[in-house]
C-alpha positions, 0 to 999 in steps of 0.5 A, spaced: 467 773 893 473 776 891 473 783 887 477 783 880 481 788 884 483 783 889 484 778 884 489 782 880 493 784 887 493 777 889 496 775 882 501 781 882 503 779 889 505 772 887 508 775 881 504 771 876 505 771 869 502 777 864 498 772 860 495 769 867 493 776 869 490 777 862 486 771 863 483 773 869 481 780 865 479 776 859 474 772 863 471 778 867 470 782 860 466 776 858 462 776 864 461 783 863 459 783 855 454 777 857 450 781 862 450 788 857 443 787 855 441 787 862 445 793 863 442 796 857 435 795 859 436 799 865 440 805 862 438 811 857 442 812 851 448 816 853 448 813 860 449 806 857 455 809 853 458 812 859 457 806 863 460 802 858 466 807 857 467 807 864 468 800 864 473 800 859 477 805 863 477 801 869 480 795 865 485 800 862 487 803 868 488 796 871 493 794 866 497 800 866 497 798 874 499 791 872 505 794 867 508 799 871 508 795 878 511 789 874 516 794 871 518 798 877 517 792 883 518 795 890 520 802 887 514 804 883 514 812 883 508 816 883 504 816 876 505 823 875 513 821 875 512 816 869 512 820 863 506 816 860 499 817 859 493 813 856 489 817 852 482 815 849 480 818 842 474 818 837 468 815 840 471 813 846 474 820 847 467 823 847 464 817 852 460 815 846 463 808 846 458 803 843 458 795 845 463 792 839 466 799 837 474 799 836 477 802 842 481 808 840 487 808 844 493 813 844 499 812 848 503 818 849 510 819 852 516 822 853 522 818 851 526 818 857 532 813 857 531 812 865 524 810 865 524 805 859 517 807 857 517 803 850 518 797 854 512 799 859 508 801 853 509 794 850 507 790 856 501 794 856 499 793 849 501 785 850 496 785 856 491 788 852 491 784 846 491 778 850 484 780 854 481 780 847 479 787 847 478 790 840 483 795 840 485 801 835 492 804 838 497 809 836 503 811 840 506 818 839 511 822 843 508 829 845 513 832 840 510 828 834 503 830 835 503 836 831 506 834 825 502 827 825 496 831 826 498 835 819 498 828 815 491 826 816 485 830 817 482 823 821 488 823 826 487 831 827 479 830 828 481 824 833 486 828 837 482 834 838 476 830 842 481 826 846 480 824 853 485 822 859 484 815 862 490 814 866 498 816 867 502 823 868 498 829 869 504 833 867 504 829 860 496 830 859 498 838 860 503 838 855 499 833 850 493 839 851 498 844 849 500 840 843 492 839 842 491 847 842 496 848 837 493 843 833 486 846 834 488 853 831 492 850 826 489 851 819 482 852 821 479 854 814 482 847 811 480 843 816 473 845 816 472 845 808 475 838 808 470 836 813 464 839 810 466 835 803 467 829 807 460 830 810 457 831 803 460 825 800 458 821 806 451 823 805 451 821 797 454 814 799 449 813 805 442 816 803 436 816 808 433 809 806 429 804 811 436 801 812 440 807 814 447 808 816 447 810 823 454 813 823 456 815 817 449 816 813 444 822 813 442 825 820 447 820 823 452 821 828 457 823 824 453 829 823 452 831 830 460 829 831 461 834 826 458 840 829 462 838 836 468 838 832 468 844 829 465 847 835 471 844 839 476 848 834 472 854 834 470 855 841 474 849 845 467 847 848 466 840 851 459 838 848 454 842 843 450 844 849 456 849 851 456 852 844 454 860 844 446 861 844 447 865 837 449 858 834 445 853 838 438 855 841 436 852 847 429 849 844 433 847 838 438 843 842 432 840 846 429 837 840 436 835 837 438 831 844 432 827 844 433 825 837 440 823 839 439 820 845 434 815 842 439 814 836 444 812 841 440 807 844 438 804 837 445 803 835 447 800 842 441 795 841 444 794 834 451 792 836 447 787 842 443 784 837 448 783 831 454 781 836 459 785 832 460 792 830 454 794 826 452 801 823 447 799 818 440 798 821 438 792 817 431 790 816 431 783 818 434 786 825 429 791 827 424 785 830 429 784 835 432 791 836 424 794 837 424 788 842 430 791 846 428 798 846 421 796 849 416 796 843 410 791 843 411 785 839 409 785 832 409 789 826 406 795 829 411 795 834 417 794 829 414 800 824 413 805 830 421 803 832 423 804 824 419 810 824 422 813 830 429 812 827 427 816 821 424 821 824 430 822 829 435 822 823 431 827 820 432 832 826 439 831 827 440 832 819 436 839 820 439 842 826 446 840 824 445 843 817 443 850 821 448 850 826 454 848 821 452 854 817 452 858 823 459 856 825 462 855 818 460 862 815 466 865 816 470 860 813 466 857 807 463 860 801 457 858 798 457 854 791 454 858 786 452 852 782 447 850 787 443 856 786 441 857 793 435 861 795 436 866 801 431 869 805 429 876 804 431 881 810 425 883 815 420 878 818 416 874 813 410 869 815 410 862 812 405 864 806 410 869 804 416 864 804 412 859 801 411 864 795 418 865 795 420 858 794 415 857 789 417 863 785 424 860 785 423 853 783 423 855 775 430 851 775 433 847 780 435 850 787 437 849 794 434 852 800 440 856 804 440 853 811 438 861 813 432 860 809 430 853 812 431 856 819 426 862 818 421 857 815 421 853 821 420 859 826 415 863 821 408 865 823 403 860 820 396 859 822 394 853 826 392 849 819 392 851 812 387 856 810 384 858 804 389 863 802 395 859 804 392 853 799 392 857 793 399 858 795 400 851 796 397 849 789 402 854 786 408 849 788 405 844 783 405 849 777 413 849 778 417 845 773 421 843 779 416 842 785 420 836 788 425 842 790 420 845 794 417 839 797 424 837 799 425 844 802 419 843 806 421 836 808 428 838 811 424 843 815 419 838 818 413 842 815 411 837 809 405 834 813 403 841 815 403 844 808 400 838 804 396 835 810 394 828 806 401 826 807 402 827 814 400 820 817 405 817 811 411 821 813 417 817 816 413 811 815 417 805 813 415 800 808 416 793 809 414 790 803 421 788 800 420 792 794 421 800 797 427 802 799 425 809 802 420 811 807 413 813 804 415 821 804 422 820 801 419 815 796 414 820 794 419 826 793 423 822 789 417 820 784 416 827 783 423 828 781 423 823 776 416 826 774 420 832 772 426 829 770 423 824 765 429 820 761 424 816 756 423 820 750 416 817 749 414 818 756 416 825 756 413 827 750 406 824 753 407 828 759 409 834 755 402 833 751 398 834 757 395 841 759 398 845 764 392 843 769 393 836 767 400 836 769 398 839 776 393 834 777 398 828 775 404 832 780 399 832 786 397 824 784 404 822 784 406 825 790 400 823 794 399 816 791 402 812 797 399 817 802 394 812 804 399 807 807 399 806 814 392 805 815 387 799 816 384 800 809 387 799 803 392 804 801 389 805 794 382 807 796 385 811 802 390 815 798 384 816 792 380 819 798 385 823 801 387 826 794 380 828 792 379 832 799 386 836 798 384 837 790 377 840 792 381 845 797 386 847 791 379 848 786 382 843 781 377 841 776 372 836 778 374 832 771 381 832 773 379 830 780 376 824 778 381 822 773 386 823 779 382 818 784 382 813 778 390 813 777 391 813 785 386 807 786 390 803 780 397 806 781 400 799 782 396 796 776 400 797 770 407 795 773 404 788 776 400 786 770 406 788 765 411 784 770 407 778 773 401 777 768 401 774 760 401 781 757 400 777 750 393 774 753 388 778 750 383 777 756 389 780 761 390 786 756 382 787 756 381 787 764 387 792 765 385 797 759 378 797 762 380 801 768 383 806 764 378 807 758 380 813 754 387 814 751 388 820 756 387 816 762 392 810 759 397 816 758 397 818 765 397 811 768 403 810 764 407 816 766 405 815 773 408 808 773 414 810 770 415 816 776 413 811 781 418 805 779 424 810 778 422 813 785 423 806 788 430 806 787 436 805 782 435 800 776 428 798 779 425 801 772 430 798 767 430 796 760 427 789 761 420 792 765 420 798 761 419 794 754 414 790 758 410 796 760 410 799 753 408 793 750 402 793 755 401 800 753 400 799 746 396 793 746 391 797 751 391 802 746 388 797 741 383 795 745 380 802 747 377 801 740 373 795 742 368 799 746 363 792 747 369 788 749 371 794 754 364 795 757 363 788 758 370 788 762 369 795 766 362 791 768 366 785 770 371 790 774 365 793 778 362 786 780 369 784 782 370 790 786 363 789 790 365 781 790 371 783 794 367 787 799 362 781 800 363 778 807 362 771 805 368 772 799 372 774 805 372 767 808 376 764 802 383 763 803 387 768 799 389 763 793 381 761 793 380 769 792 385 769 786 382 763 783 375 766 783 377 773 780 381 770 775 375 766 772 376 767 765 368 767 764 365 774 764 358 771 763 359 769 771 360 776 773 356 780 768 349 775 770 350 773 777 350 777 784 356 777 788 352 772 793 351 767 787 358 768 785 360 766 792 355 760 792 357 757 785 365 758 787 364 755 794 361 749 791 366 748 786 372 748 791 368 742 794 367 739 788 371 732 786 368 730 780 361 733 779 355 736 783 348 738 781 342 741 784 335 741 782 330 746 783 323 745 781 318 750 783 315 754 777 320 751 772 325 746 772 332 749 773 339 744 773 345 747 776 351 742 775 359 743 777 363 738 774 371 737 773 370 730 769 367 730 762 360 732 762 355 729 756 351 735 756 348 733 749 346 726 753 342 730 758 339 735 753 337 729 749 333 725 754 330 732 756 328 735 750 321 734 751 321 739 756 324 745 752 330 749 754 329 756 755 335 759 758 342 756 759 349 759 761 356 755 761 361 758 765 369 756 765 371 756 772 378 754 775 382 748 776 378 744 770 371 746 773 365 748 769 359 751 771 352 749 767 345 753 769 340 750 765 332 753 765 327 749 762 320 751 760 316 747 765 317 743 771 317 736 772 312 731 776 315 729 783 314 722 781 319 723 775 324 726 780 328 720 781 329 718 774 331 725 773 337 724 778 338 718 774 339 721 767 344 726 771 348 721 774 348 717 767 350 724 763 357 723 767 357 716 764 361 716 757 358 710 755 351 713 755 348 715 748 342 718 746 339 719 739 339 726 736 335 729 731 338 733 726 335 740 727 332 745 721 337 751 721 338 755 715 345 758 713 343 765 714 341 764 721 348 762 723 353 767 724 361 765 726 366 771 727 373 768 728 376 775 729 371 776 735 378 777 739 385 774 739 383 769 744 375 767 742 371 766 736 364 767 737 358 763 734 351 766 734 344 762 732 338 765 731 333 760 729 326 757 731 326 753 737 326 745 736 327 739 740 334 737 741 337 743 738 342 744 743 343 737 744 345 736 737 350 743 737 353 741 743 354 734 741 357 736 735 362 741 738 364 735 743 365 730 737 370 735 734 374 737 740 371 744 740 371 748 747 365 752 749 368 758 754 361 761 755 354 760 752 348 764 753 342 760 751 336 764 751 329 762 748 323 767 747 317 766 743 319 760 740 325 763 737 332 762 740 337 767 741 344 763 742 351 765 743 357 761 744 364 764 746 369 759 743 376 758 745 381 759 739 384 752 739 385 751 732 379 746 732 373 751 730 376 756 726 379 751 721 373 747 720 368 753 720 365 750 713 364 743 716 361 746 722 356 750 718 354 744 713 353 739 719 349 744 723 345 746 716 344 738 714 348 738 708 353 733 711 
């Protein structure tokens, strides 16, 4: 098979048109791009870019050859005699050209009339355009270069990293002379403008979970800037060759490993997106992780994304340190930033941390020299007792977040605050969070220390110093449990407790902190996803935080957490919902009975969630069970029994029943269709009801459990079953006896709660009593949400919790009259 060079030679020999040559080159380029993934799989990060760069070089050299051969024919002079050079600029000049990046090319020449150089340049460009390559080009004479470089800092930057591809060595030598002049021109202004540009890019592209690998914080532009300024000052060809007083070997090794990985990520990003792409979008990570050799699935994707964040932070760190050394003679530190500088002489980590803590009385920035000293400082293998007391002082400062940010930049956050260690750089693929866990946590601390809501700020300022310290630690560690097998709320609470004990926090405050972390997402979820005007919703929420202090704390924590997610996550709409939930919960705190019942239910729910049989339910089924309106079900029954009842309910079409007849008769009924319980109780009135539960379930299902005073004979069992089936026949009726009830034996409270009214009945036990009451309620359309029926020593102690649908409270007098026999 003919090589590309052979095909081009044949076409030149046959005097083929330029477009025919471009067609062959275009085909070769397409084949090359189609096989790039195979090349990528066997190449390193920079190695792949160099190979790609060399391939583009070979294409350009061939086009130069075609153009000059066509122009000069048999009288082609030596290359050095033609006053033209092809020069690579930008990433192409650095041999870091990514797959779909623009090919920045400069054609530099001397305008000698005899050579018609402009026509040669025109021919080269036409052929290049016909090949379909993405070209960004400049055409200049050597004499123009210096003046052009003064017009735009971007042009000057591109020129100082230029590389010869093809053409006259004499032209290249003169070009280099011009570049040397450019390099030495107005160095201070160049450095200042470049640093300003970098700061602007960092603000525009912060380190999120969808980072901009080129212009963002820790991206290639940070590394490039070190090279550009190094080139200006020392004329080096790469960062490694900078003086050791600037770049230490150990630092460079860590930096180079991170940069190499990011080279691979960006190449994979271009291959996956099939275009020039600098932002690592979340939806592309699965394919990118696959190309980079990570295992399929979420764990592999998390590992890949985490490595990206880690690498960006390393590039950011060392670029910052090296740029400070390189530019210290050319820039003056901004006094508005309140820089913290290291003291002279050797200091260990504890002393530096104390200096950090003492400086956090107002906002500040740690100077790169301080961060460098922090990294190299002597420190114990892990924090000891003395160091923990210094660590605690961090959270006593009004600007704790500034200290944590410095530790994060120095890659010492996990060492200083051990419980956050496994969450550092950890991505959050939940469609909600925009930052890795540790960055999010620091942002939350910032918003806790910069509360803009006057009401919430007042709540925070009303806390004692130790309560504020506890809340700061909680705010920083609320997501520390992420990335584990267990639920991150529970893990985070455990991590907090261990850490807080090492800091010698008050046990009462530790217990409060555990509660806050266990339920740190609850307030925002309830406010935004549930009916906060439903009393049951509010009671259930408030039962987690049974004191005003805890309610205040969760409100402040929710504010900080939501603001730490990203801009406009905490907005006027959800702020209003959260405030309403807070105020309604405050009202509930006065109702201790209701709150205690809700707390007991909550405890049972937590036990239920750990039940093996409950875990076999689908997520939707689990949610339905946990949202059952009847507290009675949770307060009276074991988790095993609740699972049994609800399991049966999920299988019930119309109705099911179960009969137990060992020591006494018990009937359990689960029904969806109407159940004439008054008919059943009327038929069985001779047995005497000693206990009955009615529980509203879900999907229009109700559960009834009726305990009778005696058992039935075996021969009566078929008749009992027949009566049960007849209880679901609406045509069946039984004769009811009007009971003997005195007015003072009835107590009705329509203000029991916003959702329910309650009726208490304390009277003598009598046949047909319960059948009569339930029949009356059925006739009046009154819905019993929960009933507790209990008989002891011939006296009934009954409680009916009734939904407020307008049919009960509006007819209280009628109900009393009918129950007492006056109607």
